[in-house]
C-alpha positions in Angstrom: 5.1 15.5 -1.1 2.4 18.0 -0.2 -1.0 17.1 -1.5 -4.2 19.2 -1.2 -7.8 18.2 -1.4 -10.6 20.5 -2.5 -13.3 20.8 0.1 -16.8 21.1 -1.3 -19.8 22.7 0.3 -22.9 20.8 1.2 -25.2 20.8 -1.8 -27.5 23.8 -1.6 -25.3 25.7 0.9 -22.5 28.1 0.5 -19.0 27.7 2.0 -18.6 29.5 5.3 -17.0 32.9 4.6 -15.9 33.7 8.1 -15.6 32.5 11.7 -17.8 33.7 14.5 -16.4 35.4 17.5 -16.9 32.2 19.5 -15.2 30.1 16.9 -12.2 32.5 16.7 -11.8 32.1 20.5 -12.2 28.3 20.3 -9.7 27.8 17.5 -7.3 30.6 18.6 -4.4 28.2 19.0 -4.9 27.2 15.4 -5.3 30.7 14.1 -2.0 32.0 15.5 -0.2 29.3 13.5 0.8 30.7 10.1 0.4 27.1 8.6 -3.3 27.2 9.6 -4.5 30.8 10.2 -8.0 32.0 9.2 -7.7 30.5 5.8 -6.9 27.0 7.1 -9.5 27.1 9.8 -12.2 28.0 7.2 -11.0 25.0 5.1 -11.6 22.8 8.2 -15.0 24.4 8.7 -16.0 23.7 5.1 -14.7 20.2 5.1 -16.8 17.0 5.2 -15.3 13.9 6.5 -16.9 10.4 6.8 -15.6 8.0 9.5 -16.2 4.3 8.8 -16.4 2.9 12.3 -16.6 4.7 15.7 -14.6 2.1 17.7 -10.9 1.9 18.6 -9.6 4.0 15.7 -12.9 6.0 15.3 -12.7 7.3 18.9 -9.5 9.4 18.6 -10.5 10.3 15.0 -13.9 11.6 16.0 -12.6 13.5 19.1 -9.7 15.2 17.3 -11.5 16.1 14.1 -14.5 17.5 16.0 -12.2 19.5 18.3 -10.3 20.8 15.2 -13.5 22.2 13.8 -14.1 19.9 10.8 -17.5 21.3 9.7 -19.3 18.0 9.0 -18.5 14.6 10.4 -20.4 11.5 9.3 -20.3 8.5 11.6 -21.0 5.1 10.1 -21.5 2.2 12.6 -24.2 -0.4 13.1 -22.9 -1.9 16.3 -23.7 -1.1 20.0 -21.4 -0.2 22.8 -20.1 -3.3 24.6 -18.5 -3.3 28.0 -15.3 -4.8 26.5 -15.1 -1.8 24.1 -14.4 0.6 27.0 -10.8 -0.5 27.3 -9.9 1.3 24.1 -12.9 3.1 22.7 -12.5 6.3 24.7 -15.5 8.1 23.1 -17.8 6.0 25.2 -18.5 5.8 28.9 -19.9 3.0 31.1 -23.4 4.6 30.8 -23.2 4.2 27.0 -23.1 0.4 27.2 -25.9 -1.1 25.0 -26.5 2.1 23.1 -25.9 2.4 19.3 -22.3 3.5 18.8 -23.1 6.1 16.1 -25.7 7.7 18.4 -23.5 7.6 21.5 -20.5 9.0 19.5 -22.6 11.8 18.1 -23.7 12.8 21.6 -20.2 12.9 22.9 -18.8 14.8 19.9 -21.7 17.3 19.9 -20.9 18.0 23.6 -17.2 18.5 22.6 -18.0 20.9 19.8 -21.6 22.1 19.3 -20.6 24.3 16.3 -20.1 21.4 13.9 -22.6 19.2 12.1 -22.5 15.5 13.0 -24.5 12.9 11.0 -25.0 9.5 12.8 -25.5 6.8 10.2 -26.6 3.7 12.1 -26.1 1.2 9.3 -23.7 -1.4 8.1 -21.6 -0.3 5.2 -22.4 -2.5 2.2 -21.9 -2.5 -1.6 -25.5 -1.3 -1.9 -25.1 1.9 0.2 -21.4 2.8 0.1 -21.4 5.0 -3.0 -24.4 6.9 -1.9 -23.0 7.4 1.6 -19.6 8.5 0.3 -20.6 10.9 -2.5 -21.3 14.0 -0.4 -18.1 13.8 1.7 -14.6 15.0 0.8 -12.5 12.5 2.6 -13.2 8.9 3.8 -11.4 7.6 6.9 -11.2 3.8 7.3 -11.4 2.8 11.0 -12.7 -0.7 10.3 -11.3 -4.0 11.6 -12.1 -6.5 8.8 -10.9 -7.2 5.3 -14.2 -7.2 3.4 -15.0 -3.7 4.6 -11.5 -2.5 3.9 -11.7 -3.7 0.2 -15.2 -2.1 0.0 -14.0 1.3 1.3 -11.0 1.2 -1.1 -13.1 0.4 -4.2 -15.8 2.9 -3.4 -13.2 5.6 -2.9 -11.5 4.8 -6.2 -14.7 4.8 -8.1 -15.7 8.2 -6.6 -12.2 9.7 -6.6 -12.1 10.2 -2.8 -9.0 10.1 -0.5 -9.0 7.1 1.8 -7.1 7.6 5.1 -6.4 4.0 6.1 -5.3 2.7 9.5 -5.2 -0.8 11.1 -4.1 -2.2 14.4 -3.3 -5.6 16.0 -2.0 -6.3 19.5 1.0 -3.9 19.7 1.3 -2.9 16.0 -0.3 -0.4 13.7 -0.3 0.8 10.1 -1.3 4.1 8.5 -1.3 5.4 5.0 -3.4 7.4 2.5 -4.9 5.6 -0.5 -7.0 6.8 -3.4 -5.0 9.8 -4.5 -4.5 10.2 -8.3 -0.8 9.3 -8.4 -0.8 7.1 -5.4 -1.5 3.4 -4.7 -4.7 1.9 -3.4 -5.4 -0.8 -0.9 -5.4 -3.5 -3.6 -1.8 -2.4 -4.6 -0.7 -3.3 -1.1 -2.9 -6.4 -0.7 -3.9 -7.7 -4.1 -5.6 -10.7 -2.5 -7.2 -11.1 1.0 -5.6 -13.5 3.4 -7.2 -16.9 3.9 -10.2 -16.8 6.3 -9.1 -17.2 9.9 -5.4 -16.6 9.2 -5.5 -13.1 10.8 -7.4 -13.1 14.1 -9.6 -10.2 15.0 -9.0 -7.9 17.9 -11.7 -9.9 19.8 -9.6 -13.1 19.3 -6.0 -11.7 19.3 -6.4 -8.7 21.5 -5.2 -5.1 21.2 -3.4 -2.9 23.7 -5.9 -0.1 24.5 -3.5 2.8 23.9 -2.5 1.6 20.4 -5.7 2.7 18.5 -5.4 6.0 20.2 -2.0 6.5 18.7 -2.8 5.1 15.2 -6.2 6.9 15.1 -4.5 10.2 16.1 -2.1 9.8 13.2 -5.0 9.2 10.9 -6.6 12.4 12.2 -3.4 14.3 11.5 -3.3 13.0 7.9 -6.9 14.0 7.4 -6.3 17.5 8.7 -3.2 17.9 6.5 -5.2 16.8 3.4 -7.9 19.4 4.2 -5.3 22.2 4.8 -3.3 21.1 1.7 0.0 21.3 3.5 2.7 19.0 4.8 4.0 15.7 3.5 1.2 13.2 3.5 1.5 9.4 3.7 0.7 9.0 0.1 2.9 6.2 -1.3 4.3 5.5 2.2 3.1 2.9 4.7 3.9 4.0 8.3 4.5 1.1 10.6 4.3 1.5 14.4 5.7 -1.0 16.9 4.4 0.0 20.4 6.5 -2.6 22.3 9.7 -1.4 20.7 8.5 2.2 20.5 9.7 2.4 16.9 8.3 3.9 13.7 9.5 2.7 10.3 8.3 3.4 6.8 7.8 1.3 3.6 7.5 2.8 0.2 4.3 1.9 -1.6 4.1 2.1 -5.4 1.1 2.2 -7.6 0.6 -1.1 -9.3 0.1 -0.3 -13.1 -1.7 -3.7 -13.4 -4.0 -3.1 -10.3 -7.5 -4.1 -11.3 -8.9 -1.1 -9.4 -6.6 1.8 -9.9 -4.3 0.6 -12.7 -4.3 2.0 -16.2 -6.5 -0.8 -17.5 -9.1 -1.1 -14.7 -11.0 -4.4 -14.7 -13.2 -3.6 -11.7 -15.9 -1.1 -12.5 -18.5 -1.7 -9.8 -18.7 -2.8 -6.2 -18.9 -6.5 -5.6 -19.8 -9.0 -2.8 -16.7 -8.4 -0.5 -17.5 -11.2 2.0 -17.6 -13.7 -0.9 -14.4 -12.1 -2.3 -12.7 -12.6 1.1 -14.2 -16.0 1.7 -15.8 -15.2 5.0 -19.4 -14.9 6.4 -18.5 -12.8 9.4 -16.0 -12.3 12.2 -17.4 -14.8 14.7 -18.8 -17.4 12.3 -17.0 -20.6 11.4 -15.8 -20.9 7.8 -18.6 -21.9 5.5 -17.1 -25.4 4.8 -16.8 -26.2 8.6 -20.0 -28.0 9.5 -19.5 -29.9 12.8 -21.7 -31.6 15.4 -22.4 -29.3 18.4 -23.6 -29.5 22.0 -25.2 -26.6 23.8 -23.9 -25.3 27.1 -27.1 -26.5 28.9 -26.8 -30.0 27.3 -23.2 -30.2 28.4 -24.0 -29.2 32.0 -26.8 -31.9 32.1 -24.4 -34.5 31.0 -21.6 -33.5 33.3 -24.0 -33.4 36.3 -25.2 -37.0 35.6 -21.5 -38.2 35.4 -21.1 -38.9 31.7 -17.5 -39.6 30.8 -16.6 -36.5 28.7 -13.2 -35.2 27.9 -13.2 -31.3 27.8 -10.7 -30.0 25.2 -9.8 -26.3 25.5 -8.2 -25.1 22.3 -7.6 -21.5 23.4 -4.3 -19.9 24.3 -2.6 -20.3 27.7 -3.2 -16.7 28.7 -6.9 -17.1 27.9 -7.0 -20.3 30.1 -5.7 -18.2 33.0 -8.7 -15.7 32.6 -11.3 -18.5 33.0 -11.6 -22.2 32.2 -13.9 -25.2 32.4 -11.1 -27.3 34.0 -10.5 -29.0 30.6 -7.3 -30.2 28.9 -5.5 -27.3 27.2 -4.2 -27.8 23.7 -4.1 -24.5 21.7 -5.5 -24.9 18.2 -2.2 -24.2 16.6 -0.6 -27.1 18.6 -3.3 -29.6 18.0 -1.8 -31.4 14.9 1.4 -32.3 16.8 -0.3 -33.0 20.1 -3.2 -35.1 18.8 -1.6 -38.2 20.3 -2.6 -36.8 23.7 -6.3 -37.5 22.9 -8.1 -40.8 23.3 -10.3 -41.4 20.3 -12.4 -43.9 22.3 -13.6 -41.2 24.7 -16.2 -38.6 23.8 -14.6 -35.2 23.4 -16.2 -31.8 23.7 -14.0 -29.0 22.3 -14.5 -25.4 23.2 -12.9 -22.0 22.8 -14.0 -18.4 23.5 -16.9 -18.1 21.0 -17.0 -21.5 19.2 -15.1 -20.6 16.1 -11.7 -22.1 16.8 -13.2 -25.1 18.5 -15.3 -25.8 15.3 -12.0 -25.9 13.3 -10.5 -28.2 16.0 -13.5 -30.6 15.7 -13.3 -30.5 11.9 -9.6 -31.4 12.1 -10.2 -34.2 14.6 -13.0 -35.7 12.5 -10.8 -35.7 9.5 -8.1 -37.4 11.6 -10.5 -40.3 12.4 -12.1 -39.1 15.7 -15.8 -39.9 15.6 -17.0 -39.0 19.1 -16.2 -35.3 19.1 -18.5 -32.3 19.6 -18.2 -28.5 19.5 -19.5 -26.4 22.5 -21.9 -24.0 20.7 -21.0 -20.4 21.5 -17.9 -21.4 23.5 -17.2 -20.2 27.0 -19.1 -17.0 26.4 -22.3 -19.0 26.0 -21.4 -21.1 29.0 -21.2 -17.9 31.1 -24.6 -16.6 29.7 -26.5 -19.9 29.9 -25.0 -21.9 32.7 -22.6 -20.2 35.1 -22.6 -16.4 35.2 -19.6 -16.5 37.6 -17.4 -17.4 34.7 -15.8 -14.1 33.4 -16.5 -13.0 29.9 -13.7 -11.4 27.9 
């Protein structure tokens, strides 16, 4: 079904009535398409789109929406460019490492198209600022990678009546749809409850093929442009699934849940809430709130190993992570620990570690409940070991 969105001018300004000679030349391949033409290009010029996140999905989104001539782009991101981002976040270059993502993205997109307005918003999206940030934009595009922010974006869009172009990625798979339209479902219709904390690993833990966000983000950009133009069949009520390994697309029909507490006929949610509490998490890299375990720092571990203490190093990462780097420990992936616990000697002192300390904290918690008393978690994991003890150990 074809759906249109009404683009509104910036308060205090008038919609652009025409294109300059330079813009006509820049967008000439759009203008000769009858589905776009001058009228469609002016819709793009008058449109205001807010991108939540400038990372893997935000990179192709920003590049293609800027190149297409969307008149105002807002970029919301509070993170800085990390060296490990460059494998998939193609907005950034090596020289951008350490810079705020929103600022680095604005510089790149301004270079690509100096004729558009770009607002860099270096802030974390929260329940306190979401409604204020969203209100002056026509379309919100969700390029985030965590459940609390996805629920927050959804609820703010429903409260304000804004379309929400949603995308998500993991390893080799991606999803795209459009939420927030009057007759369509919202994110809560698809996921009424968040998954248990730690069940779905982040990209930092589970990985993602660098090309995948380029494909999924480009589809989000296409859906955004179609909403602005008011043409084509949008992914409203349809969830597009992409399997990169099988190179297959498939589609699921999504229906609006009449009992949805956010978009149903008898709404029970009327304001934004604490979404981290709702999802039961404190943050991506932090252990679950109920996991309080004894720890040892990398420097303390190094001192004890150097003096010959009898320590058993338990590595709870996956085999492919062990191949990247290791501390010459005994590998038992966290998921296999319950059935392989017999391999451990409870009389020895055990130091468990993973990449960042999150999974190993869960392992220590499990072992202590199983009766192990002399077990410690390596604080900060192998990343901290590389920072504080041995820089030759690769970080990933």
